C-alpha positions in Angstrom: 1.1 -6.5 1.4 -0.3 -5.2 -1.9 -3.9 -6.0 -0.9 -3.5 -4.4 2.5 -2.2 -1.2 0.9 -5.4 -0.9 -1.1 -7.5 -1.5 1.9 -5.8 1.3 3.7 -6.4 3.6 0.7 -10.1 2.7 0.8 -10.2 3.5 4.5 -8.6 6.9 3.9 -11.1 7.6 1.1 -13.9 7.1 3.8 -12.7 10.3 5.5 -11.2 12.2 2.6 -14.0 12.9 0.2 -12.4 15.4 -2.1 -9.5 13.3 -3.2 -10.2 10.8 -6.0 -10.2 7.1 -4.9 -8.0 6.2 -7.9 -5.4 8.7 -6.8 -5.4 7.2 -3.3 -5.0 3.7 -4.7 -2.2 4.8 -6.9 -0.5 6.6 -4.0 -0.6 3.6 -1.7 1.5 1.6 -4.2 3.6 4.5 -5.5 6.8 3.1 -4.0 6.1 -0.3 -5.8 5.3 1.6 -9.1 8.7 3.3 -9.0 10.3 0.0 -7.9 9.3 -1.8 -11.1 11.6 0.1 -13.6 14.5 0.0 -11.0 13.9 -3.8 -10.7 13.9 -4.2 -14.5 17.1 -2.3 -14.7 18.7 -4.5 -12.0 19.1 -1.6 -9.6 16.7 -3.1 -7.0 16.4 -6.9 -6.6 14.5 -9.7 -4.9 15.8 -13.0 -3.5 14.1 -16.0 -1.9 14.4 -15.9 1.9 16.2 -18.8 3.5 13.4 -19.4 6.0 10.6 -19.1 3.4 8.4 -22.0 2.4 7.4 -20.5 -0.9 4.5 -18.2 -1.8 3.3 -15.4 0.3 6.1 -13.3 1.8 8.9 -15.6 0.5 11.1 -12.9 -0.8 13.7 -10.5 0.7 13.2 -7.4 -1.3 16.3 -5.3 -1.9 14.4 -2.1 -2.8 17.2 -0.1 -1.3 16.2 3.2 -3.0 12.3 3.2 -3.3 11.8 1.5 0.1 14.5 3.2 2.1 13.0 5.6 4.6 14.6 8.6 2.9 13.6 7.3 -0.5 10.0 6.9 0.7 10.0 10.4 2.1 11.3 11.9 -1.2 9.0 10.0 -3.4 6.0 10.7 -1.2 6.8 14.5 -1.1 7.2 14.6 -4.9 3.9 12.7 -5.5 2.1 14.9 -3.0 3.4 18.1 -4.5 2.5 17.0 -8.1 -1.0 15.9 -7.0 -1.5 19.1 -5.1 -1.2 21.0 -8.3 -4.3 19.2 -9.6 -6.5 18.7 -6.5 -5.3 21.4 -4.1 -3.0 21.5 -1.1 -5.1 19.3 1.2 -5.4 16.5 -1.3 -1.6 16.7 -2.1 -0.9 16.3 1.6 -3.2 13.4 1.9 -1.8 11.7 -1.2 1.8 12.2 0.1 0.9 10.7 3.5 -0.9 7.7 1.8 2.2 7.1 -0.3 4.3 7.3 2.9 2.0 4.8 4.7 3.3 2.1 2.3 6.7 2.1 4.1 5.1 1.9 7.6 2.7 -1.0 6.5 5.6 -2.7 4.9 7.6 -2.4 8.1 5.2 -4.9 9.8 5.5 -7.7 7.2 9.0 -7.3 5.6 12.0 -9.1 7.0 14.7 -6.6 8.0 15.2 -5.4 4.4 14.0 -1.7 4.7 17.0 0.7 4.9 17.1 4.2 6.3 19.1 5.8 3.5 18.9 5.1 -0.3 21.3 2.3 -1.3 21.8 1.7 2.4 24.5 4.4 2.5 26.3 4.2 5.8 25.4 0.5 6.2 22.9 1.3 9.0 20.7 -1.5 10.3 17.7 -2.3 8.2 14.2 -2.6 9.5 11.3 -4.9 9.3 9.3 -6.9 11.9 9.1 -10.0 9.7 5.5 -11.0 9.9 5.9 -12.7 6.5 7.8 -15.4 8.5 4.2 -16.2 9.7 2.2 -16.2 6.5 -1.1 -17.1 8.0 -0.9 -14.3 10.7 0.2 -11.8 8.0 -2.5 -12.8 5.6 -5.2 -12.4 8.3 -3.9 -8.9 9.1 -3.9 -8.0 5.5 -7.4 -9.5 5.0 -8.6 -7.3 7.9 -7.1 -4.2 6.3 -8.9 -5.0 3.0 -12.3 -5.9 4.5 -12.0 -3.0 7.1 -11.1 -0.5 4.4 -13.9 -1.6 2.0 -16.4 -1.5 4.8 -15.3 2.0 5.9 -15.5 3.1 2.3 -19.0 1.5 1.8 -20.3 3.2 5.0 -19.0 6.6 4.1 -20.2 6.3 0.5 -23.6 5.2 1.6 -23.9 8.2 3.9 -22.8 10.6 1.1 -25.4 9.0 -1.3 -28.2 9.3 1.2 -27.3 13.0 2.0 -27.4 13.7 -1.7 -30.6 12.0 -2.1 -29.2 9.3 -4.4 -29.3 5.5 -4.4 -26.8 3.5 -2.6 -26.2 1.0 -5.4 -23.0 2.7 -6.8 -21.5 2.8 -3.3 -22.3 -0.9 -2.6 -20.9 -2.0 -6.0 -17.7 0.0 -5.6 -17.1 -1.2 -2.0 -17.7 -4.8 -3.1 -15.3 -4.4 -6.0 -12.6 -3.0 -3.5 -13.2 -6.0 -1.3 -13.2 -8.6 -4.2 -10.1 -7.0 -5.8 -8.3 -7.0 -2.5 -9.2 -10.6 -1.5 -8.3 -11.8 -5.1 -4.8 -10.1 -4.8 -4.2 -11.6 -1.4 -5.3 -15.0 -2.5 -2.9 -14.8 -5.5 -0.1 -13.7 -3.2 -0.9 -16.4 -0.7 -1.2 -19.3 -3.2 1.8 -18.3 -5.4 4.4 -21.1 -5.6 
C-alpha cells in the first residue's frame, strides 16, 4: 500500500496549502520509516502468507510495535508535535493525522496482522480486512488513490498558480511526477516475485 499512501498525501496537500508536500509524503510513510530499523534489528518481522501467490501483498507483516493501533497513535503524535514546532500547530495536527492515516489505509489491505497494543500485549485480536488476498482488486484501489491524489493536487496547484498570476507548468510537472512515481511503486510491488 506504499503507493496509495503517497496518493493520499497528495490529496491532503490539495486542501492543506501551508504544509510542505514533502512533509506530508514523509508523514504518510512514517510508520514504515520507523519499521525499517526495527525490522533490521529483528524486533519486527515479515513472513510469506500461506495463501499468497507471490508478489503484491504476499507478506504477513509482524510490525507489532509500529503498526499497532497504540504505536501508530504515539508515533503520529510525536511526529505531529515535532513538525508543529517548525510549521505551526495546524500543520503539526495535519501531519500527525496523515501519519495516523497510514494505519487506517493499511487496515483495508493487510491480513489480520495489525494489533491494538504494541507487541500485541494482552493477545487481543489483530485487525486487517485482507484485500491483499485479492491482489488485482487491491491494486486497482491503490491505483485510484494514486491517480485521484495526483489529480486533486494538480487541480489545487493550478488554481493557486492562476490566482498568483503564474504559469501552471510547475503544477502540472509536480502532479505528473506524483502520478508516475506512485504508478511505478505500485507496478514494482505488483510485479515483485
